[in-house]
VEXDOPA-808672 format. One record per residue (C-alpha): x, y, z; residue in one letter. Coordinates in steps of 0.05 Angstrom, whole numbers, padded with zeros to 5 digits, always signed. Example, Ala and Ser with C-alpha at 12.3 -4.5 7.8 and 13.67 -1.06 7.14 Angstrom:
VEXDOPA-808672
+00246-00090+00156A +00273-00021+00143S 
This chain:
VEXDOPA-808672
-00044+00471-00534X -00105+00424-00537X -00132+00425-00607X -00208+00427-00590X -00259+00418-00646X -00308+00475-00658X -00376+00484-00691X -00370+00543-00738X -00327+00566-00796X -00282+00627-00811X -00336+00658-00855X -00299+00719-00870X -00235+00685-00902X -00262+00696-00973X -00267+00772-00962X -00193+00779-00955X -00164+00731-01004X -00148+00785-01058X -00080+00815-01051X -00053+00760-01007X +00014+00730-01029X +00025+00656-01012X +00093+00629-01025X +00081+00554-01028X +00148+00528-01049X +00201+00573-01026X +00219+00571-00951X +00255+00627-00914X +00296+00586-00863X +00367+00587-00843X +00419+00546-00879X +00418+00475-00855X +00346+00476-00835X +00333+00405-00861X +00394+00371-00832X +00359+00313-00795X +00386+00254-00759X +00384+00189-00797X +00334+00162-00748X +00297+00190-00687X +00340+00194-00625X +00314+00153-00567X +00327+00158-00492X +00320+00235-00491X +00252+00234-00457X +00231+00204-00390X +00161+00183-00376X +00128+00211-00312X +00058+00192-00334X +00004+00175-00284X -00063+00152-00304X -00097+00187-00247X -00078+00253-00281X -00133+00241-00333X -00129+00276-00400X -00079+00334-00404X -00091+00389-00451X -00034+00438-00447X +00032+00455-00413X +00074+00516-00404X +00138+00540-00369X +00149+00605-00330X +00183+00634-00266X +00217+00570-00251X +00158+00525-00254X +00117+00482-00304X +00043+00478-00305X +00003+00424-00341X -00077+00427-00344X -00128+00382-00367X -00196+00350-00357X -00234+00351-00290X -00203+00418-00265X -00132+00385-00265X -00073+00430-00250X -00004+00400-00241X +00059+00437-00221X +00130+00420-00221X +00196+00457-00211X +00242+00401-00235X +00198+00367-00286X +00206+00301-00246X +00164+00312-00187X +00089+00336-00202X +00042+00363-00151X -00032+00355-00167X -00063+00417-00142X -00131+00382-00135X -00187+00419-00101X -00182+00486-00140X -00246+00523-00122X -00289+00565-00167X -00321+00631-00151X -00379+00595-00115X -00332+00558-00071X -00341+00492-00106X -00285+00447-00126X -00272+00458-00201X -00285+00397-00242X -00292+00426-00313X -00238+00419-00366X -00180+00467-00371X -00157+00474-00446X -00097+00523-00442X -00044+00553-00401X +00007+00611-00410X +00054+00650-00365X +00046+00722-00386X +00080+00782-00353X +00088+00749-00283X +00019+00716-00281X -00004+00647-00295X -00067+00645-00333X -00110+00582-00347X -00172+00581-00391X -00224+00528-00403X -00295+00505-00413X -00352+00554-00396X -00307+00613-00409X -00264+00594-00346X -00206+00640-00332X -00164+00626-00270X -00099+00662-00251X -00042+00653-00202X +00023+00689-00187X +00061+00626-00163X +00024+00569-00200X +00000+00543-00131X -00056+00588-00108X -00110+00600-00159X -00165+00651-00166X -00228+00648-00208X -00234+00708-00254X -00287+00691-00306X -00336+00639-00325X -00408+00616-00331X -00443+00549-00343X -00475+00570-00408X -00414+00607-00437X -00372+00577-00493X -00303+00545-00482X -00239+00583-00483X -00179+00548-00512X -00119+00597-00511X -00093+00660-00482X -00038+00709-00503X -00011+00777-00484X +00001+00836-00530X -00004+00910-00538X -00056+00959-00559X -00046+01015-00606X -00023+01060-00550X +00026+01007-00525X -00017+00986-00467X -00019+00914-00445X -00075+00870-00476X -00090+00801-00453X -00133+00762-00502X -00169+00696-00488X -00203+00664-00549X -00245+00599-00560X -00309+00573-00587X -00368+00606-00618X -00332+00672-00631X -00315+00677-00557X -00264+00733-00541X -00248+00763-00476X -00194+00817-00461X -00162+00845-00399X -00113+00902-00386X -00082+00868-00324X -00100+00795-00331X -00149+00793-00271X -00209+00835-00297X -00238+00806-00361X -00289+00835-00408X -00324+00801-00468X -00299+00835-00529X -00357+00859-00573X -00360+00846-00646X -00311+00788-00646X -00315+00751-00712X -00266+00697-00706X -00300+00627-00691X -00271+00565-00662X -00201+00591-00647X -00158+00536-00613X -00090+00573-00608X -00068+00646-00605X +00002+00682-00599X +00030+00754-00606X +00088+00782-00647X +00108+00839-00689X +00049+00884-00664X -00007+00836-00676X -00044+00777-00648X -00046+00713-00693X -00096+00655-00687X -00111+00588-00718X -00168+00540-00717X -00157+00465-00718X -00227+00449-00737X -00227+00398-00795X -00288+00429-00827X -00257+00498-00836X -00240+00501-00911X -00193+00528-00931X -00150+00527-00867X -00136+00598-00844X -00093+00641-00802X -00126+00704-00775X -00089+00766-00749X -00110+00826-00707X -00079+00892-00691X -00116+00906-00626X -00167+00962-00637X -00176+00941-00709X -00210+00880-00741X -00188+00811-00756X -00158+00794-00821X -00153+00724-00848X -00100+00688-00893X -00109+00619-00923X -00060+00562-00914X -00051+00502-00960X -00056+00454-00901X -00093+00445-00837X -00057+00481-00779X -00040+00446-00712X -00018+00506-00671X +00015+00575-00676X +00076+00606-00641X +00122+00665-00648X +00194+00647-00657X +00255+00688-00676X +00215+00748-00705X +00165+00704-00746X +00102+00666-00736X +00108+00591-00741X +00049+00546-00758X +00062+00467-00761X +00009+00430-00803X -00027+00368-00786X -00007+00348-00856X +00058+00304-00855X +00122+00346-00845X +00088+00409-00870X +00110+00477-00837X +00090+00552-00851X +00124+00617-00829X +00108+00691-00837X +00137+00753-00807X +00076+00796-00818X +00019+00744-00811X -00007+00756-00882X +00048+00730-00928X +00064+00658-00914X +00121+00613-00935X +00109+00539-00938X +00157+00484-00931X +00155+00409-00929X +00210+00381-00886X +00228+00325-00933X +00294+00311-00900X +00263+00285-00834X +00271+00210-00832X +00197+00195-00816X +00129+00228-00834X +00104+00269-00775X +00033+00296-00765X +00047+00355-00721X +00005+00375-00659X +00039+00431-00626X +00100+00480-00630X +00139+00514-00571X +00193+00565-00575X +00247+00582-00524X +00272+00653-00534X +00332+00644-00489X +00361+00585-00524X +00331+00600-00594X +00305+00528-00595X +00239+00514-00635X +00208+00445-00618X +00152+00414-00658X +00111+00359-00627X +00076+00306-00669X +00057+00234-00682X +00089+00183-00731X +00089+00111-00747X +00143+00105-00698X +00103+00140-00642X +00106+00208-00614X +00163+00250-00642X +00195+00314-00620X +00228+00352-00681X +00278+00402-00649X +00310+00460-00690X +00367+00493-00655X +00392+00566-00663X +00436+00543-00722X +00374+00514-00760X +00394+00442-00751X +00335+00392-00739X +00339+00331-00691X +00284+00280-00686X +00273+00251-00616X +00225+00190-00602X +00179+00199-00543X +00154+00132-00529X +00136+00088-00467X +00106+00031-00506X +00036+00063-00508X -00001+00090-00569X -00029+00151-00534X -00019+00213-00578X +00012+00275-00542X -00022+00340-00550X +00021+00396-00524X +00094+00415-00511X +00133+00469-00472X +00208+00482-00476X +00258+00519-00430X +00331+00513-00452X +00348+00439-00457X +00287+00419-00417X +00217+00402-00444X +00153+00373-00424X +00100+00340-00468X +00031+00320-00445X -00029+00282-00474X -00087+00234-00457X -00090+00185-00401X -00043+00224-00358X +00013+00218-00407X +00071+00265-00388X +00142+00261-00413X +00201+00305-00395X +00266+00321-00430X +00332+00340-00399X +00311+00314-00328X +00357+00295-00273X +00327+00237-00235X +00358+00224-00167X +00332+00174-00116X +00388+00184-00065X +00354+00190+00004X +00414+00189+00050X +00454+00240+00089X +00528+00250+00077X +00535+00285+00145X +00500+00288+00211X +00531+00328+00267X +00506+00353+00335X +00525+00415+00375X +00514+00408+00450X +00511+00333+00449X +00556+00274+00426X +00536+00217+00382X +00553+00149+00417X +00569+00119+00350X +00603+00149+00289X +00558+00173+00236X +00551+00131+00174X +00501+00145+00115X +00473+00073+00119X +00463+00073+00196X +00396+00102+00210X +00390+00099+00285X +00434+00135+00335X +00438+00151+00411X +00472+00213+00436X +00487+00243+00504X +00482+00315+00530X +00505+00344+00597X +00448+00354+00650X +00457+00428+00641X +00444+00426+00567X +00375+00450+00549X +00381+00449+00473X +00424+00420+00416X +00435+00439+00345X +00426+00385+00292X +00464+00399+00226X +00455+00355+00165X +00481+00351+00094X +00446+00310+00042X +00484+00263-00006X +00442+00291-00064X +00429+00363-00079X +00360+00344-00100X +00339+00317-00033X +00306+00355+00024X +00308+00348+00098X +00263+00361+00158X +00287+00356+00231X +00228+00341+00276X +00180+00367+00221X +00222+00430+00208X +00256+00443+00142X +00333+00439+00145X +00379+00466+00092X +00448+00436+00082X +00497+00459+00139X +00443+00498+00170X +00434+00479+00243X +00364+00465+00270X +00354+00476+00347X +00321+00418+00384X +00298+00433+00454X +00313+00376+00504X +00268+00351+00556X +00289+00351+00628X +00349+00320+00661X +00350+00244+00665X +00304+00239+00603X +00310+00223+00530X +00290+00270+00472X +00275+00238+00402X +00300+00269+00340X +00267+00247+00272X +00305+00267+00212X +00270+00254+00145X +00308+00255+00079X +00259+00262+00019X +00292+00244-00047X +00275+00275-00113X +00239+00209-00132X +00227+00148-00087X +00211+00137-00014X +00239+00181+00041X +00291+00155+00094X +00283+00166+00164X +00342+00177+00213X +00331+00176+00288X +00370+00201+00347X +00353+00189+00418X +00388+00244+00458X +00398+00227+00532X +00404+00288+00577X +00444+00266+00639X +00411+00269+00706X +00425+00323+00756X +00462+00301+00822X +00469+00226+00833X +00462+00191+00765X +00439+00118+00765X +00430+00114+00691X +00473+00071+00647X +00513+00102+00590X +00521+00038+00551X +00491-00031+00555X +00508-00089+00508X +00508-00162+00502X +00554-00209+00465X +00535-00246+00425X +00467-00215+00406X +00433-00149+00399X +00385-00111+00444X +00315-00096+00422X +00300-00037+00423X +00367-00004+00413X +00395+00019+00482X +00378+00089+00507X +00394+00104+00581X +00320+00116+00597X +00293+00051+00569X +00301-00004+00622X +00269-00064+00588X +00301-00103+00530X +00295-00169+00493X +00343-00209+00456X +00343-00279+00420X +00404-00323+00412X +00414-00390+00380X +00414-00457+00417X +00491-00460+00408X +00499-00397+00456X +00509-00425+00527X +00536-00364+00559X +00527-00286+00548X +00575-00230+00560X +00537-00170+00589X +00574-00103+00592X +00542-00045+00628X +00579+00023+00637X +00545+00078+00681X +00550+00152+00671X +00571+00161+00744X +00639+00129+00752X +00625+00124+00827X +00558+00085+00815X +00559+00012+00835X +00535-00038+00781X +00511-00109+00794X +00494-00158+00739X +00454-00218+00765X +00477-00200+00838X +00553-00193+00818X +00584-00126+00826X +00624-00104+00763X +00667-00047+00751X +00650+00002+00695X +00657-00028+00627X +00672-00098+00654X +00637-00155+00623X +00600-00206+00663X +00589-00277+00641X +00518-00302+00648X +00495-00374+00636X +00434-00386+00593X +00381-00442+00597X +00335-00460+00536X +00277-00412+00533X +00270-00347+00569X +00325-00320+00615X +00316-00255+00650X +00381-00215+00666X +00376-00163+00719X +00425-00103+00720X +00422-00055+00779X +00458+00013+00781X +00464+00046+00848X +00487+00118+00852X +00474+00123+00928X +00426+00092+00980X +00367+00135+00949X +00384+00133+00876X +00380+00065+00837X +00360+00045+00770X +00344-00028+00747X +00351-00051+00677X +00324-00119+00653X +00341-00161+00591X +00296-00220+00571X +00339-00267+00532X +00308-00326+00493X +00357-00381+00476X +00327-00421+00418X +00318-00494+00426X +00340-00504+00354X +00365-00455+00299X +00311-00419+00262X +00327-00397+00191X +00313-00322+00182X +00270-00326+00120X +00251-00252+00107X +00184-00230+00082X +00112-00249+00099X +00126-00318+00072X +00146-00372+00123X +00216-00396+00135X +00247-00457+00103X +00198-00499+00143X +00155-00498+00205X +00192-00509+00271X +00193-00581+00294X +00211-00585+00367X +00259-00634+00401X +00221-00697+00412X +00250-00707+00481X +00200-00696+00536X +00202-00630+00574X +00159-00601+00629X +00104-00560+00600X +00114-00485+00604X +00071-00452+00656X +00016-00406+00630X +00045-00337+00638X -00001-00276+00632X +00027-00216+00595X +00016-00144+00613X -00057-00133+00592X -00066-00089+00531X -00128-00040+00535X -00190-00082+00534X -00230-00076+00470X -00303-00091+00463X -00319-00164+00442X -00379-00190+00409X -00430-00222+00451X -00458-00290+00430X -00529-00299+00454X -00541-00344+00516X -00543-00416+00491X -00612-00451+00486X -00637-00479+00552X -00650-00553+00546X -00623-00593+00605X -00574-00650+00603X -00628-00699+00624X -00671-00676+00569X -00625-00708+00516X -00575-00758+00550X -00556-00799+00608X -00484-00800+00635X -00434-00842+00671X -00363-00827+00701X -00308-00877+00695X -00232-00880+00707X -00189-00902+00645X -00116-00903+00647X -00112-00854+00704X -00161-00806+00669X -00232-00787+00692X -00276-00799+00633X -00350-00773+00628X -00393-00809+00576X -00456-00776+00554X -00504-00824+00515X -00552-00784+00471X -00620-00817+00476X -00651-00826+00409X -00723-00817+00435X -00707-00756+00477X -00670-00726+00417X -00730-00736+00371X -00773-00703+00421X -00729-00642+00425X -00723-00633+00348X -00780-00585+00325X -00762-00584+00252X -00747-00509+00252X -00690-00486+00211X -00619-00483+00242X -00645-00510+00309X -00589-00517+00361X -00590-00581+00407X -00550-00568+00469X -00514-00625+00505X -00491-00588+00573X -00439-00629+00611X -00424-00601+00681X -00385-00659+00706X -00308-00646+00718X -00271-00694+00676X -00205-00704+00637X -00242-00732+00578X -00317-00720+00555X -00345-00768+00503X -00415-00755+00473X -00441-00815+00439X -00500-00831+00395X -00528-00885+00349X -00531-00877+00275X -00606-00869+00284X -00595-00808+00329X -00543-00778+00283X -00590-00789+00224X -00645-00751+00261X -00596-00692+00270X -00575-00694+00197X -00646-00698+00168X -00667-00639+00212X -00605-00596+00192X -00596-00584+00265X -00532-00563+00300X -00504-00602+00362X -00472-00559+00415X -00431-00601+00465X -00413-00557+00526X -00358-00578+00575X -00310-00547+00626X -00255-00562+00575X -00289-00526+00519X -00350-00525+00474X -00359-00559+00408X -00411-00530+00360X -00421-00583+00305X -00468-00573+00242X -00499-00640+00232X -00478-00638+00160X -00406-00640+00181X -00414-00708+00216X -00408-00736+00143X -00452-00793+00166X -00462-00821+00097X -00390-00824+00081X -00373-00854+00148X -00428-00908+00139X -00402-00927+00072X -00331-00931+00099X -00353-00980+00153X -00403-01019+00108X -00468-01003+00146X -00530-00965+00132X -00528-00891+00147X -00585-00894+00202X -00563-00963+00225X -00566-00977+00302X -00501-01016+00291X -00468-00948+00277X -00439-00909+00336X -00416-00836+00331X -00368-00811+00384X -00353-00737+00397X -00293-00730+00441X -00267-00667+00480X -00206-00682+00524X -00142-00654+00555X -00084-00663+00506X -00030-00712+00520X +00038-00695+00553X +00069-00701+00484X +00024-00646+00455X +00039-00602+00515X +00113-00610+00507X +00107-00593+00434X +00068-00531+00450X +00120-00509+00503X +00177-00519+00456X +00144-00484+00399X +00128-00425+00444X +00199-00421+00468X +00225-00421+00394X +00174-00372+00363X +00170-00327+00424X +00094-00329+00438X +00063-00349+00508X +00010-00404+00516X -00047-00376+00556X -00087-00443+00557X -00073-00516+00563X -00083-00553+00497X -00151-00590+00486X -00164-00645+00434X -00228-00649+00394X -00242-00711+00356X -00300-00746+00319X -00300-00819+00302X -00354-00870+00276X -00352-00944+00293X -00388-01006+00272X -00367-01072+00308X -00292-01073+00311X -00283-01023+00254X -00270-00947+00265X -00268-00889+00219X -00240-00820+00240X -00276-00757+00215X -00217-00707+00211X -00234-00656+00157X -00295-00611+00145X -00325-00575+00083X -00339-00515+00125X -00311-00480+00184X -00331-00516+00250X -00329-00475+00315X -00297-00494+00382X -00301-00448+00442X -00242-00450+00490X -00252-00418+00557X -00203-00359+00571X -00173-00371+00641X -00199-00328+00697X -00127-00296+00709X -00120-00277+00635X -00150-00214+00604X -00184-00229+00539X -00142-00176+00504X -00082-00218+00515X -00108-00275+00472X -00084-00260+00403X -00104-00325+00369X -00118-00400+00376X -00067-00449+00345X -00070-00519+00322X -00012-00566+00349X +00003-00614+00293X +00025-00686+00311X +00097-00667+00284X +00099-00609+00336X +00089-00552+00287X +00035-00500+00304X -00009-00462+00255X -00058-00406+00262X -00133-00418+00260X -00183-00358+00258X -00202-00338+00328X -00251-00287+00359X -00262-00269+00431X -00337-00278+00447X -00378-00276+00509X -00419-00339+00525X -00466-00337+00586X -00427-00280+00617X -00359-00317+00609X -00303-00301+00561X -00286-00353+00508X -00242-00356+00447X -00284-00381+00388X -00237-00422+00342X -00258-00437+00273X -00224-00495+00236X -00232-00542+00179X -00202-00601+00217X -00205-00636+00283X -00141-00624+00321X -00108-00604+00386X -00121-00532+00402X -00094-00479+00450X -00096-00404+00459X -00033-00362+00455X -00012-00288+00469X +00036-00261+00415X +00024-00185+00415X +00067-00154+00359X +00079-00082+00344X +00125-00060+00285X +00153+00010+00294X +00156+00022+00219X +00080+00017+00214X +00066+00059+00273X +00015+00113+00258X +00006+00089+00187X -00061+00064+00155X -00033-00008+00157X -00015-00007+00234X -00074-00047+00257X -00078-00101+00202X -00002-00113+00202X +00003-00118+00278X -00060-00160+00282X -00039-00209+00228X +00032-00214+00258X +00004-00227+00327X -00037-00282+00295X +00026-00318+00263X -00001-00300+00195X +00055-00248+00172X +00124-00242+00196X +00175-00186+00201X +00238-00176+00160X +00288-00173+00222X +00307-00118+00269X +00234-00110+00291X +00216-00082+00221X +00159-00102+00176X +00176-00063+00111X +00103-00047+00096X +00119-00021+00023X +00160-00082+00004X +00135-00123-00054X +00100-00191-00045X +00114-00253-00085X +00066-00303-00111X +00091-00356-00060X +00089-00307-00003X +00017-00284-00016X -00008-00357-00024X +00027-00372+00044X -00006-00314+00076X -00075-00336+00054X -00060-00409+00073X -00039-00388+00143X -00095-00335+00151X -00149-00386+00134X -00114-00440+00179X -00116-00490+00121X -00085-00556+00140X -00023-00581+00100X -00042-00632+00046X +00026-00667+00056X +00040-00654-00018X +00098-00610-00042X +00097-00618-00116X +00033-00588-00145X +00074-00548-00196X +00133-00565-00242X +00176-00505-00214X +00163-00521-00140X +00212-00569-00108X +00197-00603-00043X +00256-00568-00008X +00227-00498-00016X +00197-00464+00043X +00134-00447+00004X +00127-00520-00023X +00072-00544+00025X +00036-00475+00023X +00033-00475-00051X +00006-00548-00053X -00045-00532+00000X -00070-00471-00036X -00075-00507-00100X -00114-00563-00064X -00163-00510-00038X -00169-00480-00109X -00137-00416-00087X -00084-00417-00139X -00084-00454-00206X -00014-00438-00236X -00001-00427-00308X -00020-00464-00369X +00052-00491-00373X +00045-00523-00304X +00087-00473-00268X +00072-00431-00206X +00128-00376-00213X +00133-00370-00138X +00184-00315-00139X +00149-00270-00187X +00117-00210-00153X +00041-00209-00151X -00003-00152-00175X -00062-00126-00141X -00109-00158-00193X -00077-00223-00186X -00088-00220-00112X -00160-00201-00126X -00171-00266-00164X -00143-00307-00107X -00182-00272-00055X -00246-00282-00095X -00233-00357-00096X -00221-00354-00020X -00294-00330-00009X -00317-00400-00028X -00281-00423+00035X -00300-00360+00076X -00371-00341+00061X -00377-00264+00072X -00423-00250+00130X -00405-00179+00150X -00407-00134+00087X -00375-00065+00092X -00397-00007+00050X -00373-00027-00018X -00360+00008-00083X -00367-00006-00157X -00313-00015-00209X -00346+00038-00254X -00328+00090-00199X -00254+00083-00209X -00217+00123-00265X -00170+00065-00284X -00227+00013-00290X -00205+00000-00362X -00138-00025-00334X -00167-00085-00304X -00155-00147-00345X -00215-00185-00369X -00198-00248-00329X -00195-00206-00264X -00256-00162-00276X -00307-00209-00243X -00263-00219-00183X -00251-00144-00176X -00323-00130-00180X -00342-00178-00127X -00289-00156-00079X -00302-00083-00088X -00377-00093-00078X -00363-00133-00015X -00316-00080+00011X -00257-00131+00015X -00214-00086-00028X -00213-00013-00035X -00183+00038-00082X -00146+00102-00066X -00155+00172-00099X -00206+00145-00147X -00159+00090-00173X -00160+00016-00162X -00088+00002-00188X -00098-00064-00216X -00028-00072-00245X +00007-00043-00183X +00050-00093-00145X +00018-00117-00081X +00054-00090-00017X +00067-00127+00045X +00019-00079+00083X -00034-00092+00029X -00026-00167+00037X -00036-00164+00112X -00099-00117+00103X -00129-00165+00051X -00121-00225+00099X -00151-00186+00159X -00211-00160+00120X -00224-00230+00092X -00226-00258+00162X -00267-00203+00193X -00318-00201+00139X -00325-00279+00146X -00340-00266+00219X -00281-00308+00237X -00242-00256+00279X -00265-00192+00315X -00274-00130+00277X 
């Protein structure tokens, strides 16, 4: 019971002092009462604390359930002490959600009763549905409730609290204010031996008092030598533990009290509560000591055992309830500890059987996907499950299923597949999903396959008769594939790549590098056929299967031998989504700024546009952020925009942006990124010198770059939807040249989306590095002058291309993380974990999160791999860690380590994300929030507070259920979401 401070004194104590007998030194306890353990026993109590519960004030047991109550209208319910349901949203008599504090709870005569501030009284028969029975905003708080009898033996419910508040009821639902109550500031009440007994824990009440009441008469008070903590009725006597160390008082009549100091306990305990279980005869005292929270348990033989309740926190517990060998103790900050609990995380089945259909593979607890076959005349099957743990529960297609109790599943029509989803929910931990795809055979001629397999390799998705399209990937060492196809109809004719096979016979198929389509045709008769296709990708070199969102051991480096570039192959268009529209570009003509000539160089058509300094000066108006357009309409393999140092200096001094438009693509170049001063210094000339020439080149990439792109696409499984284009900038003076390759801010290029390609097919742009590796660069689809472009934002000059890489992970389907996970995977930012799974709840390491941000931002490799003492050059994350360090995303630890394999907390990720905003200035701010609005704001470390506040205000990170969870481990789904929000709010990708 919560010990809430009051404001008034028990003024009538002095009126009843005469005649009272206080036995201060002789205890009436069973023999052996002080037999305590040598030291408190550890490990008896399990923490189920959660900070979002807030401050918990009281707990009770009854009718197979435990109820805990506390601040903010909190009511928690559990049937096993391990899993607690927060019954948030309890509504008061006005239909409003209850937010006031609950102080006490009891289970009395088949009725749960909760009392609290403003004279609140709520009742429930099952602890789940609650009804408001009493309360008013100006009424004093109620702290405790009990059930006794009146003089005629009738039931009397009594609720007591502050300012002499006393309410009574004959049935627990209709309550009346008791007139003439004289007992102030009562914090706990109980009933026994024909009378109520109450105590006040108010420190200012002197001397401390116990008051008793035979209902229908008046209260009488008896003094105690120490301050009481609570009161309970146990084994035919009242028990009052004291807030003085190890002190305890008992009385059978409520008037004559025996005092005892439990001197044999091994540690001094300041008691807070007492609970008694009538069935087991167990008395439990809850208190605090120098070791932490202690439960002192007295069994039916009078022996005491001390048990330590500690999870490393210093929060004092307030209340305890006991049932047999089980107990629950609660306190501030969501502290909740349980005793005698069985914790089981088993989420598997031990048995899965079907009636009316046959599993195609034997059941195994660790195999979670099955297919089954039913005859064409079967309209329903029974699914029977047995859990491995008695604490787990099962649903079959959303319906509860008890062990060995069949659940009927109606099948769809002949020749179709019916999915069955079986969810096993453990006592603690995540649920496990089992799936069965039940194929109902077709009526009449049947052209479906019963089985389809390849060797080596596996089909994706798993084979079911009604699914006709599959993919598979094999290593470059696989030259031939064995394909086995067995039809339902033994008379059906099966051909594999045009070769007729008998049922179950394997057909050998040769493979080329890259994609190979294998066609299987099943013909039941002239009118009934079915065609299956398998798209098998043979890798051009082995790819190490590095799990998690981090990259593999290293990027794919293609075979340097020349190959014919892969043709651009449109994928099946996804539904088109609206794309942002870029305003029509400014309207100055080519002749307004430049002159042009066409020439042939090494078999290439080269168009050179020479920017005229005088014409440029005439166009510059001095307005902020002016855009100067150089529109080149000539068809050419290479376009070179050239200007003198004087012209470049004019652009720079005006802070203008030069937009070079060509059929190959557009270059939007802020003049600050020309880095004119640095280039001039390198070349040894003045910044605005006429000797200095600046060249901006847009050209078709070389055959070697095209080969690299083709091989990378074949290895990684994406499709190129545009030819690669090079963007370069150089400065020259005489015979000296300086390349300008890196920028201090993102610079945009616009690549035209081919006319035969739906814009929704473009998932991202990529940079093709000189060594043949590819990396994502932030890309958004935009409209420019009624044409579709992919706007690529990059910090380097490079070779760029557009790819299609649509990814959909089944294990995020329908979840909050579906869009960010699939989007970031389609952009080559995050990877799956194999078997077409993403594992969204999996933890993320520091190395993985750093690699995700490096890839999301499209940061170029620094070429360094030894930024930290514990990162060796052979690790897959070495370059990513060095790059992240170079761009100040990560700083490592004071000892020079990075600790790459340590999991990363949310607040650590917040700090890295906040540093990333210096690279990606936020331009699209969502509705943010303030740290002060989260209940666990004090859990945010000082070093992470500023980062957390910035990201919350910008809407880059969000909490859930009023919590920001700074110390929680970052999940894979959250890492993908953080990356997507950063790019979206930096206006680098589409919303």
